[in-house]
C-alpha positions as CSV (number, residue, x, y, z in Angstrom):
1,X,-0.1,0.0,0.2
2,X,1.7,3.4,-1.2
3,X,0.5,7.0,-0.5
4,X,-0.3,8.9,-3.5
5,X,1.6,12.5,-3.6
6,X,-0.2,14.0,-6.1
7,X,-3.7,16.3,-6.8
8,X,-5.6,13.5,-8.5
9,X,-7.4,12.7,-6.2
10,X,-6.5,9.5,-5.5
11,X,-4.9,8.5,-1.5
12,X,-3.8,5.0,-1.5
13,X,-2.9,2.4,-4.4
14,X,-2.0,-1.5,-3.5
15,X,0.8,-2.2,-6.1
16,X,0.7,-5.7,-7.8
17,X,3.2,-5.3,-10.9
18,X,6.8,-3.8,-11.1
19,X,8.0,-3.4,-14.7
20,X,11.6,-4.6,-15.1
21,X,11.0,-8.5,-15.4
22,X,8.5,-11.5,-14.7
23,X,9.9,-12.1,-11.2
24,X,10.8,-8.7,-9.6
25,X,9.4,-8.4,-6.3
26,X,10.9,-5.1,-4.6
27,X,10.5,-2.0,-6.2
28,X,12.4,1.6,-5.3
29,X,12.9,5.2,-6.2
30,X,12.1,5.4,-9.7
31,X,10.5,2.2,-10.6
32,X,7.1,2.2,-12.7
33,X,4.7,0.2,-11.1
34,X,1.0,-0.7,-11.8
35,X,-1.6,-0.6,-9.0
36,X,-5.0,0.0,-8.1
37,X,-6.7,2.5,-6.2
38,X,-8.1,1.1,-2.8
39,X,-9.0,4.8,-1.7
40,X,-10.2,8.1,-3.4
41,X,-11.6,11.1,-3.2
42,X,-15.2,11.3,-4.7
43,X,-15.7,13.4,-7.9
44,X,-12.2,13.6,-8.7
45,X,-10.6,12.7,-12.3
46,X,-9.6,8.9,-10.8
47,X,-11.8,6.3,-8.8
48,X,-11.7,3.3,-6.4
49,X,-10.7,0.4,-8.7
50,X,-8.8,1.8,-11.6
51,X,-5.8,0.4,-12.9
52,X,-3.1,3.4,-13.0
53,X,0.4,3.4,-13.8
54,X,2.5,5.5,-11.1
55,X,6.2,5.8,-10.1
56,X,7.8,5.4,-6.5
57,X,9.1,8.7,-5.3
58,X,9.7,7.9,-1.5
59,X,10.7,4.7,0.5
60,X,11.0,3.9,3.7
61,X,13.8,1.4,3.2
62,X,17.3,3.4,3.2
63,X,18.1,3.9,-0.7
64,X,21.8,4.3,-1.3
65,X,23.2,6.8,-3.5
66,X,26.2,7.0,-5.9
67,X,27.9,9.0,-3.5
68,X,27.5,6.6,-0.6
69,X,25.3,8.2,1.2
70,X,21.5,7.0,2.4
71,X,18.4,8.4,1.9
72,X,15.3,7.3,3.3
73,X,11.6,8.5,3.6
74,X,8.6,8.5,6.5
75,X,6.0,6.7,3.9
76,X,6.5,5.0,0.5
77,X,4.8,7.3,-2.1
78,X,3.8,7.4,-5.7
79,X,2.9,9.9,-8.5
80,X,0.7,8.7,-11.2
81,X,1.6,9.0,-14.5
82,X,0.5,8.4,-18.2
83,X,3.6,8.6,-20.9
84,X,6.0,9.6,-18.3
85,X,4.0,12.5,-17.8
86,X,2.0,13.3,-13.9
87,X,-1.5,13.3,-14.3
88,X,-1.9,15.8,-11.5
89,X,-0.7,19.6,-11.9
90,X,0.4,19.8,-8.4
91,X,3.5,17.3,-6.2
92,X,3.1,17.0,-2.5
93,X,6.3,16.5,-0.3
94,X,10.0,16.2,-0.9
95,X,11.2,14.1,-3.5
96,X,14.4,12.7,-4.4
97,X,17.3,14.2,-7.2
98,X,17.5,10.6,-8.6
99,X,13.9,10.7,-9.9
100,X,15.1,13.8,-12.4
101,X,18.2,11.3,-13.4
102,X,15.6,8.4,-14.4
103,X,14.0,10.6,-16.6
104,X,10.9,12.3,-15.0
105,X,12.0,16.1,-15.4
106,X,8.3,17.1,-15.4
107,X,7.8,15.5,-11.9
108,X,10.8,17.2,-10.5
109,X,10.1,20.3,-12.0
110,X,6.6,20.6,-10.2
111,X,8.2,19.3,-6.9
112,X,8.3,21.7,-4.2
113,X,11.4,20.4,-2.6
114,X,14.0,18.2,-4.2
115,X,16.1,16.3,-1.9
């Protein structure tokens, strides 16, 4: 279960597939997943039960950077995407700089804080 960090109306997503191999079990920052909406705000663009693609932008497990430092967050969060572009117009919370390096420039520009 992942929190949604944008303003599409979705609140929680349950991940059921991680792109990158048929036996891939764990995702990390920058990975694209497929999930189903478990909780959503009423009368918004996405409804409960919709199947969506999303990119992981925060994870609780410490993530090792190339320089040897580690970064971790208080929650697991995603941003819903469509063709590598975010569906929402705003991104909430901090976003790591690895998101821009993985090709999600639009998400990085919409983010309030880049860590």
